[in-house]
C-alpha positions as a Markdown table, in Angstrom:
| # | Residue | x | y | z |
|---|---|---|---|---|
| 1 | Met | 8.0 | 8.4 | -9.1 |
| 2 | Pro | 9.1 | 4.7 | -8.7 |
| 3 | Gly | 12.6 | 5.5 | -10.0 |
| 4 | Glu | 13.3 | 7.7 | -6.9 |
| 5 | Trp | 12.0 | 5.3 | -4.2 |
| 6 | Ser | 14.0 | 4.0 | -1.4 |
| 7 | Ala | 15.9 | 0.7 | -1.9 |
| 8 | Ala | 13.3 | -1.2 | 0.1 |
| 9 | Gly | 10.4 | 0.3 | -2.0 |
| 10 | Thr | 12.2 | -0.3 | -5.2 |
| 11 | Gln | 12.9 | -3.9 | -4.4 |
| 12 | Phe | 9.4 | -4.6 | -3.2 |
| 13 | Phe | 7.9 | -3.1 | -6.3 |
| 14 | Ala | 10.2 | -5.1 | -8.5 |
| 15 | Asn | 9.2 | -8.3 | -6.6 |
| 16 | Leu | 5.5 | -7.4 | -7.1 |
| 17 | Leu | 6.1 | -7.1 | -10.9 |
| 18 | Gly | 7.6 | -10.4 | -11.0 |
| 19 | Asp | 11.3 | -9.1 | -11.4 |
| 20 | Gly | 10.5 | -7.9 | -15.0 |
| 21 | Asp | 7.6 | -9.9 | -16.1 |
| 22 | Leu | 4.8 | -7.2 | -15.7 |
| 23 | Pro | 4.6 | -3.6 | -16.6 |
| 24 | Pro | 6.0 | -1.1 | -16.1 |
| 25 | Tyr | 9.1 | -2.8 | -17.2 |
| 26 | Glu | 12.3 | -2.1 | -15.4 |
| 27 | Glu | 14.1 | -0.1 | -18.2 |
| 28 | Met | 11.2 | 2.5 | -17.7 |
| 29 | Trp | 11.8 | 3.1 | -13.8 |
| 30 | Lys | 14.4 | 0.9 | -12.2 |
| 31 | Asp | 17.3 | 1.3 | -14.8 |
| 32 | Glu | 16.4 | 4.7 | -16.4 |
| 33 | Tyr | 18.3 | 7.0 | -14.0 |
| 34 | Gln | 21.3 | 4.9 | -14.1 |
| 35 | Asn | 21.3 | 4.5 | -17.9 |
| 36 | Lys | 20.3 | 7.9 | -18.9 |
| 37 | Trp | 21.7 | 10.3 | -16.4 |
| 38 | Ile | 24.8 | 8.4 | -15.0 |
| 39 | Lys | 25.9 | 6.7 | -18.2 |
| 40 | Gln | 24.9 | 9.1 | -20.9 |
| 41 | Cys | 25.2 | 12.4 | -19.1 |
| 42 | Gly | 28.1 | 11.7 | -16.7 |
| 43 | Gly | 26.0 | 12.2 | -13.6 |
| 44 | Asn | 27.4 | 11.7 | -10.0 |
| 45 | Pro | 25.9 | 8.5 | -8.7 |
| 46 | Asp | 26.9 | 9.7 | -5.1 |
| 47 | Asp | 24.7 | 12.9 | -5.2 |
| 48 | Pro | 21.2 | 12.1 | -4.1 |
| 49 | Met | 20.1 | 15.7 | -5.1 |
| 50 | Glu | 20.9 | 14.8 | -8.8 |
| 51 | Lys | 18.5 | 11.9 | -8.6 |
| 52 | Val | 15.7 | 14.0 | -7.3 |
| 53 | Ala | 16.3 | 16.7 | -9.8 |
| 54 | Tyr | 16.3 | 14.2 | -12.7 |
| 55 | Trp | 13.0 | 12.7 | -11.8 |
| 56 | Leu | 11.4 | 16.1 | -10.9 |
| 57 | Ala | 12.6 | 17.4 | -14.4 |
| 58 | Ser | 11.5 | 14.3 | -16.3 |
| 59 | Ser | 8.0 | 14.3 | -14.6 |
| 60 | Arg | 7.5 | 18.1 | -15.5 |
| 61 | Asp | 8.9 | 18.5 | -18.9 |
| 62 | Glu | 7.0 | 18.5 | -22.2 |
| 63 | Asp | 9.4 | 16.6 | -24.5 |
| 64 | Thr | 12.5 | 18.9 | -24.2 |
| 65 | Leu | 10.5 | 22.0 | -22.8 |
| 66 | Met | 10.0 | 23.2 | -19.4 |
| 67 | Leu | 6.7 | 25.2 | -19.1 |
| 68 | Pro | 5.9 | 26.9 | -15.8 |
| 69 | Ile | 2.0 | 27.1 | -15.2 |
| 70 | Tyr | 1.4 | 24.5 | -18.0 |
| 71 | Asp | 2.8 | 21.7 | -15.8 |
| 72 | Met | 0.3 | 22.5 | -13.2 |
| 73 | Ala | -2.6 | 21.2 | -15.1 |
| 74 | Asn | -3.8 | 17.7 | -14.0 |
| 75 | His | -3.9 | 14.8 | -16.3 |
| 76 | Ser | -7.1 | 13.0 | -17.7 |
| 77 | Asn | -8.0 | 11.2 | -20.8 |
| 78 | Asp | -11.9 | 11.6 | -20.0 |
| 79 | Pro | -13.4 | 13.7 | -22.8 |
| 80 | Lys | -16.0 | 15.0 | -20.2 |
| 81 | Lys | -13.2 | 16.5 | -18.1 |
| 82 | Leu | -10.6 | 17.7 | -20.7 |
| 83 | Asn | -11.0 | 21.4 | -21.1 |
| 84 | Thr | -7.7 | 22.5 | -22.9 |
| 85 | His | -5.7 | 22.1 | -26.0 |
| 86 | Ser | -1.9 | 22.5 | -26.3 |
| 87 | Phe | -0.1 | 23.6 | -29.5 |
| 88 | Lys | 3.7 | 22.8 | -29.5 |
| 89 | Pro | 6.1 | 25.0 | -31.6 |
| 90 | Glu | 7.2 | 23.5 | -34.8 |
| 91 | Arg | 10.8 | 24.9 | -34.2 |
| 92 | Ala | 12.8 | 26.7 | -31.5 |
| 93 | Gly | 11.8 | 30.3 | -30.9 |
| 94 | Lys | 8.2 | 29.8 | -31.8 |
| 95 | Ser | 5.4 | 30.2 | -29.1 |
| 96 | Phe | 3.9 | 27.3 | -27.2 |
| 97 | Arg | 0.1 | 27.8 | -26.9 |
| 98 | Phe | -2.1 | 26.3 | -24.2 |
| 99 | Glu | -5.7 | 27.2 | -24.7 |
| 100 | Ala | -9.1 | 26.5 | -23.3 |
| 101 | Ser | -11.2 | 24.2 | -25.4 |
| 102 | Arg | -14.4 | 25.3 | -23.8 |
| 103 | Lys | -15.6 | 27.7 | -21.1 |
| 104 | Ile | -14.0 | 27.0 | -17.8 |
| 105 | Met | -16.0 | 28.1 | -14.8 |
| 106 | Pro | -14.3 | 29.8 | -11.7 |
| 107 | Gly | -12.9 | 27.0 | -9.3 |
| 108 | Glu | -13.0 | 24.3 | -12.0 |
| 109 | Gln | -10.0 | 22.1 | -12.3 |
| 110 | Ile | -7.9 | 22.6 | -15.5 |
| 111 | Tyr | -7.3 | 19.4 | -17.1 |
| 112 | Asn | -4.6 | 18.5 | -19.8 |
| 113 | Ser | -3.9 | 14.9 | -21.2 |
| 114 | Tyr | -0.3 | 14.0 | -20.9 |
| 115 | Asn | -0.9 | 11.5 | -23.8 |
| 116 | Arg | -4.1 | 12.8 | -25.4 |
| 117 | Cys | -3.6 | 11.0 | -28.6 |
| 118 | Asn | -2.9 | 7.5 | -27.4 |
| 119 | Pro | -4.6 | 4.7 | -29.2 |
| 120 | Cys | -7.3 | 4.3 | -26.6 |
| 121 | Ser | -8.3 | 8.0 | -26.4 |
| 122 | Glu | -11.4 | 9.7 | -27.8 |
| 123 | Ala | -9.3 | 12.6 | -28.8 |
| 124 | Asn | -10.1 | 14.8 | -31.9 |
| 125 | Phe | -7.1 | 13.4 | -33.8 |
| 126 | Gly | -7.2 | 16.5 | -36.2 |
| 127 | Leu | -6.0 | 18.5 | -33.2 |
| 128 | Cys | -3.1 | 16.1 | -32.5 |
| 129 | Glu | 0.4 | 17.2 | -33.1 |
| 130 | Thr | 2.1 | 14.2 | -31.6 |
| 131 | Phe | 0.7 | 10.7 | -31.2 |
| 132 | Ser | 1.7 | 9.2 | -27.9 |
| 133 | Ser | 1.6 | 5.4 | -27.3 |
| 134 | Thr | 2.3 | 5.7 | -23.6 |
| 135 | Pro | 0.7 | 2.8 | -21.7 |
| 136 | Thr | -1.0 | 3.3 | -18.4 |
| 137 | Ala | 1.8 | 1.4 | -16.6 |
| 138 | Asn | 4.4 | 3.6 | -18.1 |
| 139 | Met | 2.4 | 6.7 | -17.0 |
| 140 | Phe | 2.7 | 5.4 | -13.4 |
| 141 | Ala | 6.5 | 5.1 | -13.9 |
| 142 | Met | 6.8 | 8.6 | -15.3 |
| 143 | Phe | 4.5 | 10.5 | -13.1 |
| 144 | Gly | 3.7 | 8.4 | -10.1 |
| 145 | Phe | -0.2 | 8.1 | -10.5 |
| 146 | Val | -2.5 | 5.6 | -12.2 |
| 147 | Glu | -4.6 | 7.4 | -14.7 |
| 148 | Gln | -8.4 | 7.0 | -14.6 |
| 149 | Met | -10.4 | 5.3 | -17.5 |
| 150 | Pro | -9.9 | 4.9 | -20.3 |
| 151 | Gln | -6.6 | 3.1 | -19.9 |
| 152 | Tyr | -4.0 | 1.6 | -22.4 |
| 153 | Trp | -2.3 | -1.7 | -21.3 |
| 154 | Arg | 0.5 | -3.5 | -23.0 |
| 155 | Phe | 1.8 | -6.9 | -21.6 |
| 156 | Asp | 5.0 | -8.7 | -22.9 |
| 157 | Cys | 4.1 | -12.3 | -22.2 |
| 158 | Ser | 7.2 | -13.7 | -24.0 |
| 159 | Glu | 8.8 | -16.6 | -22.5 |
| 160 | Asp | 11.4 | -19.3 | -23.7 |
| 161 | Asp | 12.0 | -17.3 | -26.8 |
| 162 | Arg | 8.2 | -17.2 | -27.7 |
| 163 | Asp | 6.9 | -13.8 | -28.9 |
| 164 | Gly | 3.9 | -12.9 | -27.0 |
| 165 | Glu | 2.4 | -9.3 | -26.4 |
| 166 | Ile | -1.2 | -8.5 | -25.7 |
| 167 | Val | -2.5 | -5.0 | -26.0 |
| 168 | Phe | -5.9 | -3.7 | -25.1 |
| 169 | Cys | -7.9 | -0.6 | -24.1 |
| 170 | Leu | -9.8 | -0.8 | -20.8 |
| 171 | Asp | -12.9 | 1.2 | -20.0 |
| 172 | Val | -16.1 | 1.1 | -18.0 |
| 173 | Asp | -19.5 | 0.9 | -19.8 |
| 174 | Glu | -22.6 | 2.8 | -18.8 |
| 175 | Glu | -23.6 | -0.1 | -16.5 |
| 176 | Gly | -20.2 | 0.1 | -14.7 |
| 177 | Glu | -18.9 | -3.0 | -16.2 |
| 178 | Met | -15.3 | -3.4 | -17.3 |
| 179 | Glu | -15.0 | -3.3 | -21.2 |
| 180 | Val | -11.9 | -4.7 | -22.9 |
| 181 | Glu | -11.2 | -3.7 | -26.5 |
| 182 | Trp | -8.4 | -5.8 | -28.1 |
| 183 | Phe | -5.9 | -4.6 | -30.7 |
| 184 | Glu | -6.4 | -7.0 | -33.6 |
| 185 | Asp | -2.7 | -8.1 | -34.1 |
| 186 | Tyr | -2.2 | -8.6 | -30.3 |
| 187 | Met | -5.1 | -10.8 | -29.2 |
| 188 | Pro | -3.9 | -13.3 | -26.5 |
| 189 | Asp | -3.5 | -16.9 | -27.2 |
| 190 | Asp | -3.8 | -19.7 | -24.6 |
| 191 | Leu | -0.1 | -19.3 | -23.4 |
| 192 | Asp | -0.7 | -15.6 | -22.8 |
| 193 | Val | -3.8 | -16.3 | -20.9 |
| 194 | Glu | -1.8 | -19.0 | -18.9 |
| 195 | Phe | 0.9 | -16.3 | -18.2 |
| 196 | Leu | -1.6 | -13.8 | -16.9 |
| 197 | Glu | -3.5 | -16.2 | -14.7 |
| 198 | Arg | -0.1 | -17.4 | -13.2 |
| 199 | His | 0.8 | -14.0 | -12.2 |
| 200 | Leu | -2.7 | -13.2 | -10.9 |
| 201 | Lys | -2.5 | -16.2 | -8.7 |
| 202 | Arg | 0.9 | -14.9 | -7.4 |
| 203 | Leu | -0.2 | -11.5 | -6.9 |
| 204 | Arg | -3.4 | -12.5 | -5.0 |
| 205 | Gly | -1.0 | -14.6 | -2.8 |
| 206 | Leu | 1.0 | -11.5 | -2.0 |
| 207 | His | -2.0 | -9.6 | -1.2 |
| 208 | Ser | -2.9 | -12.2 | 1.3 |
| 209 | Ser | 0.4 | -11.4 | 3.2 |
| 210 | Lys | -0.1 | -7.5 | 3.0 |
| 211 | Asp | -0.6 | -6.8 | 6.7 |
| 212 | Lys | 2.3 | -9.0 | 7.7 |
| 213 | Leu | 4.5 | -7.3 | 5.0 |
| 214 | Glu | 3.4 | -3.8 | 6.1 |
| 215 | Lys | 4.7 | -4.4 | 9.7 |
| 216 | Glu | 8.0 | -5.6 | 8.1 |
| 217 | Leu | 8.6 | -3.0 | 5.4 |
| 218 | Val | 6.9 | 0.2 | 6.2 |
| 219 | Leu | 8.6 | 2.8 | 8.4 |
| 220 | Ser | 6.6 | 4.0 | 11.4 |
| 221 | Glu | 6.7 | 7.7 | 12.4 |
| 222 | Gly | 10.1 | 8.8 | 13.4 |
| 223 | Glu | 11.8 | 5.5 | 12.7 |
| 224 | Val | 14.9 | 5.2 | 10.7 |
| 225 | Asp | 15.7 | 2.0 | 9.0 |
| 226 | Glu | 17.2 | 1.5 | 5.5 |
| 227 | Lys | 15.6 | -1.8 | 5.2 |
| 228 | Lys | 12.0 | -0.2 | 5.1 |
| 229 | Met | 10.2 | 2.2 | 3.0 |
| 230 | Pro | 8.0 | 5.3 | 3.5 |
| 231 | Arg | 4.4 | 4.9 | 3.8 |
| 232 | Leu | 3.8 | 7.0 | 0.7 |
| 233 | Glu | 5.8 | 4.4 | -1.5 |
| 234 | Trp | 3.9 | 1.5 | 0.2 |
| 235 | Glu | 0.6 | 3.0 | -0.6 |
| 236 | Ser | 1.5 | 3.9 | -4.1 |
| 237 | Ile | 2.5 | 0.5 | -4.8 |
| 238 | Trp | -0.8 | -1.0 | -3.7 |
| 239 | Met | -2.6 | 1.7 | -5.6 |
| 240 | Tyr | -0.9 | 0.4 | -8.8 |
| 241 | Tyr | -1.3 | -3.2 | -7.7 |
| 242 | Glu | -5.2 | -2.8 | -7.6 |
| 243 | Glu | -5.2 | -1.3 | -11.1 |
| 244 | Leu | -2.8 | -3.9 | -12.5 |
| 245 | Val | -4.9 | -6.9 | -11.1 |
| 246 | Arg | -8.1 | -5.4 | -12.3 |
| 247 | Ala | -6.7 | -5.0 | -15.9 |
| 248 | Met | -5.2 | -8.5 | -16.0 |
| 249 | His | -8.4 | -10.0 | -14.5 |
| 250 | Ala | -10.6 | -8.1 | -17.1 |
| 251 | Ala | -8.3 | -9.3 | -20.0 |
| 252 | Val | -8.6 | -12.9 | -18.9 |
| 253 | Asn | -12.3 | -12.7 | -18.5 |
| 254 | Ala | -12.7 | -11.1 | -21.9 |
| 255 | Val | -10.7 | -13.7 | -23.9 |
| 256 | Pro | -13.5 | -16.4 | -24.3 |
| 257 | Glu | -16.1 | -14.0 | -25.4 |
| 258 | Glu | -13.7 | -12.3 | -28.0 |
| 259 | Lys | -12.7 | -15.8 | -29.3 |
| 260 | Asp | -16.3 | -16.8 | -29.7 |
| 261 | Glu | -17.0 | -13.7 | -31.6 |
| 262 | Leu | -14.0 | -14.5 | -34.0 |
């Protein structure tokens, strides 16, 4: 997860996100270990094992529960892939049930949604015990992967004491085109679009230097250098970059069409 990356990986990811301008926001990944484990729980900042344990536990728990086997199911919000339901206990001592929602064939992957009842899902909300509002960016901070479509994006475009938040669902239609569905109270205005376009320009400029940066920032096999990051962190950052840019680009392109409809 980004919170347990090297100093070089952490700094580069923060730079890519505009030092707090773009999601996932730093309290979700850069500051969480320090604030929650070190300050609230009295953790030892000099013990690297504690940091590994913290992020391993936070990526595997179900609220406050640790459930072996259940935590091996992969995540998806795609209703065609989802093949399980989970039922959390109402109080301590009661059973946690994890059940197939349809026939699962031998060798088929078992999927569970880590945020099944988010606002962009096609879940049967009658089966929802909790309603998650975890955006796609936060899922990356919490689990280290970018979820497939549908995705749920939230951008805080506030600048100079101006409230500006845009929220939308992102999916792919039957023709393979990006489809944006706005939340009515969080439609972007001209300043929001300007904010996104400015960061898109910055991010594309960063991408143009990718090869040069890779030589400067990524460890080669057997190399030891505290100023560089492991290749896995580098690849994870650019995986997220692709999804972030795609979401921002889709949002900007959808604004004129949505305004005409209004």
